C-alpha positions in Angstrom: 45.0 169.6 82.5 48.7 169.1 81.7 50.7 166.0 82.3 52.7 167.6 85.2 49.4 168.6 87.0 48.1 165.0 86.8 51.4 163.9 88.5 51.1 166.6 91.1 47.5 165.8 91.9 48.1 162.1 92.2 51.1 162.6 94.5 49.0 164.9 96.7 46.1 162.5 96.8 48.4 159.7 98.0 50.0 162.0 100.6 53.6 161.7 99.2 55.7 164.7 100.3 59.3 163.6 100.3 61.5 161.8 97.7 62.0 159.2 96.5 58.5 159.0 94.9 58.1 155.4 93.9 55.7 154.6 91.0 54.9 151.2 92.6 53.1 153.0 95.4 50.7 154.6 92.8 50.3 151.3 90.9 49.2 149.6 94.2 46.8 152.4 95.0 45.3 152.4 91.5 44.9 148.6 91.5 47.3 148.3 88.5 49.3 145.1 88.1 53.0 145.8 88.0 55.6 143.3 86.8 59.2 143.3 85.8 59.9 140.8 83.0 62.0 140.2 79.9 60.6 142.4 77.1 61.3 142.1 73.4 62.0 145.4 71.7 60.9 147.8 74.4 61.7 149.0 78.0 58.1 149.3 79.2 54.5 148.4 78.3 51.1 149.4 79.5 48.1 147.1 78.7 44.4 147.6 79.2 42.4 144.4 78.9 38.7 144.0 79.9 38.8 146.9 82.4 42.0 145.8 84.0 45.4 147.6 83.6 48.9 146.1 83.8 52.3 147.6 83.5 55.4 145.7 82.6 59.0 147.0 82.8 62.1 145.3 81.4 64.1 143.4 84.0 67.2 144.0 81.8 67.5 147.7 82.7 70.7 147.7 84.8 70.3 151.1 86.4 67.6 151.5 89.1 67.1 155.1 88.3 66.3 154.4 84.6 64.0 151.5 85.6 62.1 153.9 87.9 61.8 156.5 85.2 60.5 153.9 82.8 57.9 152.8 85.5 56.9 156.5 86.1 56.6 157.0 82.3 54.2 154.0 82.1 52.3 155.4 85.2 51.8 158.5 83.0 50.1 156.4 80.4 47.9 154.9 83.1 46.9 158.2 84.7 46.6 160.8 81.9 43.0 160.6 80.7 43.6 161.1 77.0 45.9 158.1 77.0 43.1 155.8 78.0 41.8 155.8 74.5 44.6 153.4 73.5 44.6 149.8 74.8 48.3 149.5 74.9 51.6 151.3 74.8 55.0 149.7 73.9 57.7 152.2 74.8 61.3 152.0 73.5 64.4 153.8 74.7 63.8 156.5 72.1 60.3 157.2 73.6 61.9 157.8 77.0 64.1 160.7 76.1 63.2 164.4 76.0 63.6 164.6 72.2 60.8 162.1 71.5 58.5 163.4 68.8 55.5 161.3 69.8 53.0 163.6 71.6 51.7 161.0 74.0 55.3 159.8 74.9 56.3 163.5 75.5 53.4 163.8 77.9 54.4 160.6 79.7 58.0 161.9 80.0 56.7 165.1 81.4 54.5 163.2 83.9 57.5 161.0 84.9 59.8 164.0 85.5 57.2 165.7 87.7 56.3 162.5 89.6 59.9 161.6 90.4 61.3 165.1 90.7 58.5 167.5 91.6 59.2 171.0 90.3 58.9 172.9 93.6 60.9 170.4 95.7 63.6 169.9 93.0 64.0 173.6 92.3 64.4 174.4 95.9 67.1 171.8 96.3 69.1 172.9 93.3 68.7 176.7 93.7 72.2 177.2 95.2 74.0 174.5 93.3 76.4 174.9 90.4 75.5 172.7 87.4 78.4 170.3 87.9 78.0 166.6 87.9 78.9 166.2 91.5 75.8 168.3 92.4 73.7 166.5 89.8 74.9 163.1 91.2 73.7 164.2 94.6 70.3 165.2 93.2 70.0 161.8 91.4 70.7 160.0 94.7 68.2 162.0 96.7 65.4 161.5 94.1 66.4 158.0 93.1 66.7 158.8 89.4 69.4 158.4 86.8 72.1 160.9 86.3 70.6 161.7 82.9 67.2 162.4 84.3 68.5 164.6 87.1 70.7 166.5 84.6 67.7 167.1 82.3 65.5 168.3 85.1 68.2 170.6 86.4 68.6 172.1 82.9 64.8 172.6 82.7 64.5 174.3 86.1 67.9 176.1 86.5 68.4 179.8 86.4 71.8 179.3 84.9 72.5 179.5 81.1 73.3 175.8 80.6 72.9 173.1 78.0 73.3 169.4 78.3 74.3 167.2 75.3 74.2 163.4 75.2 76.6 161.8 72.7 77.6 158.3 71.7 80.9 157.5 70.0 81.6 161.1 69.3 78.2 161.9 67.7 75.5 164.1 69.4 72.3 162.2 70.1 70.1 164.8 71.9 70.3 167.9 73.9 68.4 170.1 76.3 68.9 173.8 77.0 67.8 176.0 79.8 64.9 178.5 79.3 65.9 181.3 76.9 69.4 179.8 76.3 70.6 182.3 73.6 73.1 180.2 71.7 72.7 177.6 68.9 74.4 174.3 69.2 76.5 173.3 66.1 74.8 169.9 65.8 76.6 166.8 64.7 80.1 165.6 65.7 81.4 166.3 69.2 84.1 169.0 68.8 87.8 168.4 69.6 87.5 169.4 73.2 87.9 167.2 76.3 84.2 166.2 75.7 85.6 163.9 72.9 88.2 162.2 75.3 86.4 158.9 75.5 86.6 158.5 71.7 90.4 158.8 71.8 90.8 156.8 75.0 91.5 159.6 77.4 89.9 160.3 80.8 87.6 163.3 81.4 88.7 166.1 83.6 86.6 165.9 86.8 85.6 169.5 86.7 84.5 172.4 84.5 87.1 173.5 82.0 87.1 176.6 79.7 86.9 176.1 76.0 86.3 178.3 73.0 82.6 178.8 72.6 82.7 178.5 68.8 83.7 174.8 69.3 80.1 174.2 70.3 78.0 177.1 69.1 77.3 178.5 65.6 76.2 182.1 65.0 76.3 184.5 67.9 78.7 183.7 70.7 79.1 184.8 74.3 80.9 188.1 74.7 83.9 186.3 76.3 84.2 183.8 73.5 84.3 181.1 76.1 82.1 178.4 77.6 82.6 176.1 80.5 82.4 172.4 79.7 82.1 169.3 81.9 81.7 165.7 80.6 81.1 162.3 82.2 80.7 158.8 80.8 77.6 156.9 81.9 78.8 153.7 83.6 78.6 150.7 81.2 76.9 152.7 78.5 78.6 154.3 75.5 76.8 157.6 76.3 78.7 160.7 77.3 76.9 163.6 79.0 78.3 167.1 78.5 77.2 170.2 80.5 77.9 173.6 78.9 77.7 176.6 81.1 77.8 180.2 80.0 78.6 182.3 83.2 
């Protein structure tokens, strides 16, 4: 059984049908001790001691959506049967992103995404939306998740040809592309498009703008030679999210 199916079955067993889907409800039902505390070197922990299970989440996470994703990630470690072989998990920020290379952390992220943003419900709500950050912000609000989590889920489930890139200080950190996205990202430095504005102290256009596709892609290009680009800065973080859309 996949991680998403474990999340779906637990949510159905608890009778949860409308967002937001709070992990704390599941912790209480499963008799798991949940606590927010100051943690050293990680954002979340799962501990199994003498038949008891406890989850701790950092109280230094400023954004409620990110804190909930961390909690849901730890819930995955609690619920997915194969994870019970380990007595503890100590999850860093790198474990909580889609590009994590640790199989159990990948599964916990898949569980968290499905728990917080169930595929059927999320897909039905974004079916008629354009992949702009106003729409994504609305989804993040409805499902009580971070803008990043909502954007990643939209890319995963969208029928549009889109790609989201997260960057810091002008360097790409990770990305996610929609199913069968046909173009290859030219990985590394953010190109000299408005996506780089925060590096040079300029504001971002609050809309999609058209840029040359070869600024972002290497190899084959869209027939038009263009791609739509939309970037936002994440609050107090140094992270910039960029959505690329090939119409």
